[in-house]
C-alpha atoms as an extended CHARMM CRD file, in Angstrom:
* protein
*
       137  EXT
         1         1  MET       CA            142.6890000000     -105.3550000000       93.5600000000  PROA      1               0.0000000000
         2         2  LYS       CA            140.9090000000     -102.1580000000       92.8590000000  PROA      2               0.0000000000
         3         3  LEU       CA            142.8420000000      -99.1900000000       91.4330000000  PROA      3               0.0000000000
         4         4  GLU       CA            141.7850000000      -95.9170000000       92.9430000000  PROA      4               0.0000000000
         5         5  ARG       CA            141.9020000000      -92.7400000000       90.9430000000  PROA      5               0.0000000000
         6         6  ASP       CA            143.2720000000      -89.6560000000       92.5410000000  PROA      6               0.0000000000
         7         7  PRO       CA            140.2130000000      -87.5170000000       93.3150000000  PROA      7               0.0000000000
         8         8  PHE       CA            142.2600000000      -84.3220000000       93.0390000000  PROA      8               0.0000000000
         9         9  GLN       CA            143.6480000000      -85.0140000000       89.5650000000  PROA      9               0.0000000000
        10        10  PRO       CA            141.1340000000      -82.7760000000       87.6740000000  PROA      10              0.0000000000
        11        11  PHE       CA            141.7690000000      -80.0350000000       90.2160000000  PROA      11              0.0000000000
        12        12  ALA       CA            145.5400000000      -80.3230000000       89.7260000000  PROA      12              0.0000000000
        13        13  ALA       CA            145.1210000000      -80.1350000000       85.9400000000  PROA      13              0.0000000000
        14        14  ALA       CA            142.9500000000      -77.0470000000       86.3160000000  PROA      14              0.0000000000
        15        15  MET       CA            145.5250000000      -75.4400000000       88.5820000000  PROA      15              0.0000000000
        16        16  THR       CA            148.3110000000      -75.9560000000       86.0520000000  PROA      16              0.0000000000
        17        17  HSD       CA            146.0860000000      -74.4460000000       83.3420000000  PROA      17              0.0000000000
        18        18  LYS       CA            145.3360000000      -71.5180000000       85.6390000000  PROA      18              0.0000000000
        19        19  ASN       CA            149.0530000000      -71.0550000000       86.3510000000  PROA      19              0.0000000000
        20        20  LEU       CA            149.7840000000      -71.1220000000       82.6110000000  PROA      20              0.0000000000
        21        21  LEU       CA            147.1770000000      -68.4210000000       81.9800000000  PROA      21              0.0000000000
        22        22  SER       CA            148.5410000000      -66.3570000000       84.8610000000  PROA      22              0.0000000000
        23        23  LYS       CA            152.0160000000      -66.5550000000       83.3690000000  PROA      23              0.0000000000
        24        24  ARG       CA            150.6920000000      -65.5260000000       79.9630000000  PROA      24              0.0000000000
        25        25  ARG       CA            148.8580000000      -62.5960000000       81.5040000000  PROA      25              0.0000000000
        26        26  LEU       CA            152.0350000000      -61.5360000000       83.2890000000  PROA      26              0.0000000000
        27        27  VAL       CA            154.1000000000      -61.7820000000       80.0880000000  PROA      27              0.0000000000
        28        28  VAL       CA            151.5930000000      -59.7810000000       78.0290000000  PROA      28              0.0000000000
        29        29  ARG       CA            151.3430000000      -57.1450000000       80.7730000000  PROA      29              0.0000000000
        30        30  TRP       CA            155.1360000000      -56.7720000000       80.8620000000  PROA      30              0.0000000000
        31        31  VAL       CA            155.2680000000      -56.5630000000       77.0650000000  PROA      31              0.0000000000
        32        32  GLY       CA            152.7640000000      -53.7200000000       77.2480000000  PROA      32              0.0000000000
        33        33  VAL       CA            154.7930000000      -51.8780000000       79.8820000000  PROA      33              0.0000000000
        34        34  VAL       CA            158.0480000000      -52.3310000000       77.9490000000  PROA      34              0.0000000000
        35        35  VAL       CA            156.4710000000      -51.1830000000       74.6640000000  PROA      35              0.0000000000
        36        36  LEU       CA            155.0080000000      -48.1160000000       76.3610000000  PROA      36              0.0000000000
        37        37  LEU       CA            158.2700000000      -47.1350000000       78.0600000000  PROA      37              0.0000000000
        38        38  LEU       CA            160.4260000000      -47.7670000000       74.9890000000  PROA      38              0.0000000000
        39        39  GLY       CA            158.0520000000      -45.8080000000       72.7720000000  PROA      39              0.0000000000
        40        40  LEU       CA            157.8660000000      -42.8090000000       75.0820000000  PROA      40              0.0000000000
        41        41  VAL       CA            161.6280000000      -42.7640000000       75.6410000000  PROA      41              0.0000000000
        42        42  SER       CA            162.2380000000      -43.0880000000       71.8900000000  PROA      42              0.0000000000
        43        43  ALA       CA            159.8400000000      -40.2290000000       71.1750000000  PROA      43              0.0000000000
        44        44  GLY       CA            161.6340000000      -38.0960000000       73.7530000000  PROA      44              0.0000000000
        45        45  VAL       CA            165.0240000000      -38.8840000000       72.2310000000  PROA      45              0.0000000000
        46        46  VAL       CA            163.7840000000      -38.1220000000       68.6950000000  PROA      46              0.0000000000
        47        47  TYR       CA            162.3200000000      -34.8270000000       69.8650000000  PROA      47              0.0000000000
        48        48  SER       CA            165.4070000000      -33.7300000000       71.8290000000  PROA      48              0.0000000000
        49        49  VAL       CA            167.8250000000      -34.6780000000       69.0300000000  PROA      49              0.0000000000
        50        50  GLY       CA            165.6590000000      -32.9180000000       66.4640000000  PROA      50              0.0000000000
        51        51  GLU       CA            165.3560000000      -29.8380000000       68.6610000000  PROA      51              0.0000000000
        52        52  SER       CA            169.1060000000      -29.6450000000       69.1900000000  PROA      52              0.0000000000
        53        53  ASP       CA            169.7830000000      -30.1440000000       65.4570000000  PROA      53              0.0000000000
        54        54  SER       CA            167.3030000000      -27.4660000000       64.4430000000  PROA      54              0.0000000000
        55        55  ALA       CA            168.7970000000      -24.9870000000       66.9340000000  PROA      55              0.0000000000
        56        56  LYS       CA            172.1950000000      -25.1670000000       65.2270000000  PROA      56              0.0000000000
        57        57  PRO       CA            172.6010000000      -23.1350000000       62.0480000000  PROA      57              0.0000000000
        58        58  ALA       CA            173.4680000000      -25.1910000000       59.0030000000  PROA      58              0.0000000000
        59        59  HSD       CA            177.0740000000      -25.2330000000       57.8290000000  PROA      59              0.0000000000
        60        60  GLY       CA            177.7980000000      -22.2410000000       55.6180000000  PROA      60              0.0000000000
        61        61  GLN       CA            174.5360000000      -20.4200000000       56.3420000000  PROA      61              0.0000000000
        62        62  GLU       CA            174.2200000000      -17.1370000000       58.1220000000  PROA      62              0.0000000000
        63        63  THR       CA            171.2750000000      -16.1540000000       60.2450000000  PROA      63              0.0000000000
        64        64  VAL       CA            169.5470000000      -12.9300000000       59.3340000000  PROA      64              0.0000000000
        65        65  GLY       CA            167.6280000000      -11.0720000000       62.0200000000  PROA      65              0.0000000000
        66        66  ILE       CA            164.8440000000       -9.7880000000       59.7540000000  PROA      66              0.0000000000
        67        67  ASP       CA            161.3230000000      -10.9220000000       60.5570000000  PROA      67              0.0000000000
        68        68  SER       CA            159.5140000000      -11.2470000000       57.2620000000  PROA      68              0.0000000000
        69        69  ARG       CA            156.2620000000      -12.7410000000       58.5240000000  PROA      69              0.0000000000
        70        70  ASP       CA            153.0300000000      -11.6800000000       56.9530000000  PROA      70              0.0000000000
        71        71  ASP       CA            150.4830000000      -10.9510000000       59.6760000000  PROA      71              0.0000000000
        72        72  THR       CA            147.4550000000      -11.0950000000       57.3960000000  PROA      72              0.0000000000
        73        73  LEU       CA            145.0710000000      -14.0160000000       57.7510000000  PROA      73              0.0000000000
        74        74  SER       CA            144.9960000000      -16.7390000000       55.1570000000  PROA      74              0.0000000000
        75        75  PHE       CA            141.6220000000      -17.8660000000       53.8600000000  PROA      75              0.0000000000
        76        76  ASP       CA            141.7780000000      -21.0120000000       56.0450000000  PROA      76              0.0000000000
        77        77  ASP       CA            142.1000000000      -18.8350000000       59.1700000000  PROA      77              0.0000000000
        78        78  SER       CA            139.2520000000      -16.5020000000       58.2520000000  PROA      78              0.0000000000
        79        79  LYS       CA            135.8480000000      -16.4390000000       59.8660000000  PROA      79              0.0000000000
        80        80  THR       CA            134.1880000000      -17.1110000000       56.5020000000  PROA      80              0.0000000000
        81        81  SER       CA            136.1120000000      -20.3310000000       56.0370000000  PROA      81              0.0000000000
        82        82  SER       CA            135.3790000000      -21.5090000000       59.5890000000  PROA      82              0.0000000000
        83        83  ARG       CA            131.6950000000      -20.7200000000       59.1850000000  PROA      83              0.0000000000
        84        84  GLY       CA            131.5050000000      -22.5480000000       55.8420000000  PROA      84              0.0000000000
        85        85  THR       CA            133.2650000000      -25.6020000000       57.2790000000  PROA      85              0.0000000000
        86        86  GLU       CA            130.9450000000      -25.5530000000       60.2830000000  PROA      86              0.0000000000
        87        87  MET       CA            127.8690000000      -25.3270000000       58.0440000000  PROA      87              0.0000000000
        88        88  TYR       CA            128.8980000000      -28.3460000000       55.9540000000  PROA      88              0.0000000000
        89        89  PHE       CA            130.7230000000      -30.5350000000       58.4720000000  PROA      89              0.0000000000
        90        90  GLY       CA            129.7290000000      -29.2720000000       61.9120000000  PROA      90              0.0000000000
        91        91  LYS       CA            131.8970000000      -28.3750000000       64.8820000000  PROA      91              0.0000000000
        92        92  VAL       CA            133.8810000000      -31.6010000000       64.5270000000  PROA      92              0.0000000000
        93        93  GLY       CA            134.8540000000      -30.5900000000       60.9970000000  PROA      93              0.0000000000
        94        94  VAL       CA            136.1550000000      -27.2430000000       62.2420000000  PROA      94              0.0000000000
        95        95  LEU       CA            138.0740000000      -29.0180000000       65.0030000000  PROA      95              0.0000000000
        96        96  LEU       CA            139.6250000000      -31.4920000000       62.5480000000  PROA      96              0.0000000000
        97        97  ALA       CA            140.5320000000      -28.6960000000       60.1200000000  PROA      97              0.0000000000
        98        98  THR       CA            142.2460000000      -26.8320000000       62.9690000000  PROA      98              0.0000000000
        99        99  TRP       CA            144.1380000000      -29.9700000000       64.0010000000  PROA      99              0.0000000000
       100       100  PHE       CA            145.2880000000      -30.6160000000       60.4320000000  PROA      100             0.0000000000
       101       101  HSD       CA            146.3920000000      -26.9970000000       60.1220000000  PROA      101             0.0000000000
       102       102  HSD       CA            148.4630000000      -27.2940000000       63.3260000000  PROA      102             0.0000000000
       103       103  TRP       CA            149.8290000000      -30.6890000000       62.1890000000  PROA      103             0.0000000000
       104       104  GLU       CA            151.1340000000      -29.1150000000       58.9640000000  PROA      104             0.0000000000
       105       105  GLU       CA            152.9230000000      -26.4120000000       60.9510000000  PROA      105             0.0000000000
       106       106  LEU       CA            154.9070000000      -28.9760000000       62.9590000000  PROA      106             0.0000000000
       107       107  LYS       CA            158.4860000000      -29.7690000000       62.0200000000  PROA      107             0.0000000000
       108       108  GLY       CA            159.4180000000      -33.2330000000       60.7890000000  PROA      108             0.0000000000
       109       109  PHE       CA            160.9960000000      -34.4310000000       64.0260000000  PROA      109             0.0000000000
       110       110  GLU       CA            157.9740000000      -33.2370000000       66.0280000000  PROA      110             0.0000000000
       111       111  ARG       CA            155.6290000000      -35.2170000000       63.7870000000  PROA      111             0.0000000000
       112       112  LEU       CA            157.8410000000      -38.2890000000       64.0970000000  PROA      112             0.0000000000
       113       113  ALA       CA            157.9710000000      -38.0090000000       67.8970000000  PROA      113             0.0000000000
       114       114  ILE       CA            154.1840000000      -37.6960000000       68.0990000000  PROA      114             0.0000000000
       115       115  MET       CA            153.6980000000      -40.7030000000       65.8090000000  PROA      115             0.0000000000
       116       116  ILE       CA            156.1310000000      -42.8390000000       67.8350000000  PROA      116             0.0000000000
       117       117  ALA       CA            154.4810000000      -41.8890000000       71.1330000000  PROA      117             0.0000000000
       118       118  ALA       CA            150.9520000000      -42.4200000000       69.8010000000  PROA      118             0.0000000000
       119       119  SER       CA            151.7750000000      -45.8040000000       68.2730000000  PROA      119             0.0000000000
       120       120  SER       CA            153.4460000000      -47.0170000000       71.4760000000  PROA      120             0.0000000000
       121       121  VAL       CA            150.4290000000      -45.9160000000       73.5240000000  PROA      121             0.0000000000
       122       122  LEU       CA            148.1350000000      -47.7320000000       71.0750000000  PROA      122             0.0000000000
       123       123  ALA       CA            150.2320000000      -50.9290000000       71.0990000000  PROA      123             0.0000000000
       124       124  SER       CA            150.5150000000      -51.0020000000       74.8830000000  PROA      124             0.0000000000
       125       125  SER       CA            146.7910000000      -50.3210000000       75.2330000000  PROA      125             0.0000000000
       126       126  ILE       CA            146.1040000000      -53.3520000000       73.0430000000  PROA      126             0.0000000000
       127       127  CYS       CA            148.3830000000      -55.4450000000       75.2720000000  PROA      127             0.0000000000
       128       128  PHE       CA            146.5820000000      -54.2560000000       78.4050000000  PROA      128             0.0000000000
       129       129  LEU       CA            143.2020000000      -54.9580000000       76.8000000000  PROA      129             0.0000000000
       130       130  VAL       CA            144.3050000000      -58.4860000000       75.9280000000  PROA      130             0.0000000000
       131       131  VAL       CA            145.4520000000      -58.9950000000       79.5310000000  PROA      131             0.0000000000
       132       132  ASN       CA            142.0370000000      -57.9630000000       80.8060000000  PROA      132             0.0000000000
       133       133  ARG       CA            140.2690000000      -60.2580000000       78.3200000000  PROA      133             0.0000000000
       134       134  LEU       CA            142.3020000000      -63.3620000000       79.1570000000  PROA      134             0.0000000000
       135       135  PRO       CA            140.4800000000      -65.7000000000       81.5190000000  PROA      135             0.0000000000
       136       136  GLY       CA            141.9090000000      -66.8480000000       84.8170000000  PROA      136             0.0000000000
       137       137  ARG       CA            142.0630000000      -63.8970000000       87.1130000000  PROA      137             0.0000000000
């Protein structure tokens, strides 16, 4: 009596492996979507709570309506400084110096919201990249 092997057995094993990879791809894709949504919602909540807290005057403090800003340029905002930075570091150096200057002017909750949003975008992008690199489309 001759035992016959199932000719479709390797195909069935490959199909289960393909289904397993498809499930993994689906899970990683959903993790990326959830991380992105949670990060952006969290950043929005941090920003709105911080904005509402900063709009309220602190307990026991009075607001004074005097504007005491100095309208003169600091050295970092001057043309000489920009030109010197551009000479040594190029246009990218001037752009980075401007970004750092604006970053320092942000309030704490605004910085935190930007960091949360940027990190969630980075983490979800890594998840989506992994999904595209997994075999078995």
